[in-house]
N, C-alpha and C positions, 0 to 999 in steps of 0.2 A: 504494500500500500504506500502511496506517495504522500507528499506534504499536504496535498489538497483533500485528503481523506478525512471525513468526519465520522468518528466512531460512536456508536450507541451500544447499549447493552446487548441487543439481539441482532443487530445488523450494522453495516457500515455504508456510508455514502461516498462514492467517488464523484467529484464535482468540477474537475478541471475543464470539462467541455461545456459547462452550463453557465449562461450569463448571470443568472441569479443563484447565489450560493445558499447553503443552509443558513437560516436566519432565526432569530428569536420569534418573529411573527409566525413562521411556519411551524416551529416547535409548539408554540402556544396553541395554534389552531389544531394540530394533530392530537395534542393531549386533551384539549377542551371538547372536541367533537364527541357527541354522545354515543354510547354503544347502542346497537340496534339488534333486533331479533331476526330481521329479514336477511336476504342473501345478496342483494345486488347494490354495489356502490360504484359511483363514477367520480374519479379525481380529475378535475378540469384544469388543464395547464399544469401537469405534474412536475415539470422542471427536473430536479434531481431524482424525483420519486419519493421524496421524504414523506409526504402525507399518506401516500399509499402504503408504505412500509410501516409507518407508525400505526395506522388503522388495522393493517393485517396482523400486527403483533397483538393488538387488543382483542380482536374478534376472530377466533380460530376457525369459524365456520364460513366466513365471508369469501365471496369471489369479488375481486375488485378490478375494474377496468380503469385505465388511465389514458388520457389523451394529451398530446403535446405537439404544438405547431412547429417548434424549432427542431430541425432534423438532428443537429448535434446533441441537443438536450434529450431528445427522444431516444437516441441510441444509448446515451449514458444511463438514462433511467432504465431502459431495458436491461442493460448490463447489471445495474444495481439490483434489479428484481431477480435476475437469474442467479446472482451470487448469494441471495438470501435463502433462508429456510422456508420462506413463504412462496417460492417461485411458482409452484403448481397452481396457486389460486390467483395469480396476477397476470393481467394482459395489458400490453401497451399498443396504442394506436397512434401513429404519427399524423394526426389530423387536427384541424381547427374544430371547435365546437359547432360552428355553423355548418360544417360539411360532414359531421359525424352522424352516421346512420346505424343505430343500435339494433340488435336482434331482439331486445327485450326492454322493458321499462325498469327504471331505477327507484330504489327506496331512499337513497341518500346521495347527495352531491357534496363533494368537498372542493373548496375553491379558495385560493389566495389570489384574488383577481387583480389584474392591472388597474391602477386607479389614478394615475397622474393625468391631468388634462391640460395643464399649463406649465410654463417654464421651459427650460432648455431640455430638449430630448437627448438622452444619452447617445453618444456617437456610434456605438456598436448597435447594429440593427437588431440583433437578438435581445440585447438588454433593453432596447426601446420597446420591443414587443412585450417583454416580460413586465415592464414597469408602467407603460402608458396604455390607456384604454383605446388606442387607435385600432388595435387588433381584436378587442373584445369589449365593446361598450356594455355598460350595466344593462341597458335595454336588451341587447342580444343575449347576455348571460341568462337573464330571467326568462325570456321568451323560449329559449332552447331548453332550459331546465324544465319548463312546463311541458314542452313537446316530448321530453324523454321521461317524464315523471309518472310514477304510480299515484293513485288517488291520495295516499297519505305520505307522500315523499317529503323529505326535508332537505334544506340547503344550509350548509355551514360555511361561514366565511369570516375573514378578518379584513378590516378597513381602517384607514385613518379616520379619526372622529369627524373631520370636516367633510368627509364624503358620505357619511351615514344618511343625511337627508336625501341626497340624490338616489341612493340605493333604496331607501324606504318608499320613495315615490314610484320607482319601477316595480317594486313588490306590490304596491297598492293597485297599480294598473292591472296586474294579473290576479288580483284578489288573493294574494298570499299575505300572511300575517307573521309578525315577529312572535316567536315563542320564548326566546331567551336572549338576553343582552348583557354582556359583561364588558365594562369599561376597563381599559388597561392603562395604568400609569407607571412610569419608570420607577418612581419612589413615592412615599407618602406625601411629600411636599410638592410634587409635580402635578400639573394638570393632565388629565387623560389624553393620550395621543393615539390610541388604537381602540377599536371596539370589535368584539367577537359577537357575531350574530347567528342565531338559529331561526330559520323561517320555514313556513310551509303553507299549504292551502287549507289546512284544517284550523278552525278557531281554537284558541287555547289561551289561558291566562298568562300574561307576560311575566317572566321571571327576570329580575334585574339585580346585578351585583357589581362589585369592583374588585380588581386584583392589582397589587403592586408587585413589580418584578423584583425590586430591591428593597431592603429595609433601610432604616435611618443610618445604619452603619455601612451601607454600601454592599452588603452581602445579599445573596439571593434570599428573598423573603420565605417564611415558612409556607405560605400559601402557594408560591411558585414551586417550591421544592416538592410539596405534596402533589401538585398537579403533574409534574414532569418526572417524578422519581423513578417511574418504570422505564424511562428511556435513557436519561443521562448516565454516564459512568459515574460511580460513587465519588471519585475525586473532584468532580465538577462542583460539588457543594462544599468542599473543604475551604 
């Protein structure tokens, strides 16, 4: 394994060919996503394959499909899948969501969506696709999730807090509702900068909470450790 390898307890991520590397956002989303009893999950824009591998670790019965528009990232995700103990349950499709035709409907969608709409676009095209919504607007994300969804399907995602209103507007257009909302702050004295969202077409009482990544001393908070302890290697919290 090279210097670009990110090691977890039950799998490793090679990421030298991926524009977007393993991040705290991705780890938060993979750990926060709820377990489900059904069988079909779609990881939209899998990148390194992180979300798929985290969710496969937690849900031993699941079959997970992952799609990725960038060819280099798709091949690296495929290799990460094949190197894992979960390989038989994972499938990779090098496609955009807009072009993806599934053989079945899905019970859960995982997505760390591109969300930047203004400012300087990163010079590398792959990084631009991964970070800016030019390749997957919120409108397209929700519409195609609806196209591929079972009646009680759910969508799990992480966004900057300033993009939440735009996402909620698109959910509302498709008559999807928020089921859970967790605000993420770097530390107790910082304003929330990310929000984890769980949404679906079924009506449900909204659950809301907040999580700090670090405590007042600059160490990983107890809540963050509890959420992610099944994934990080033990020395990460020392």
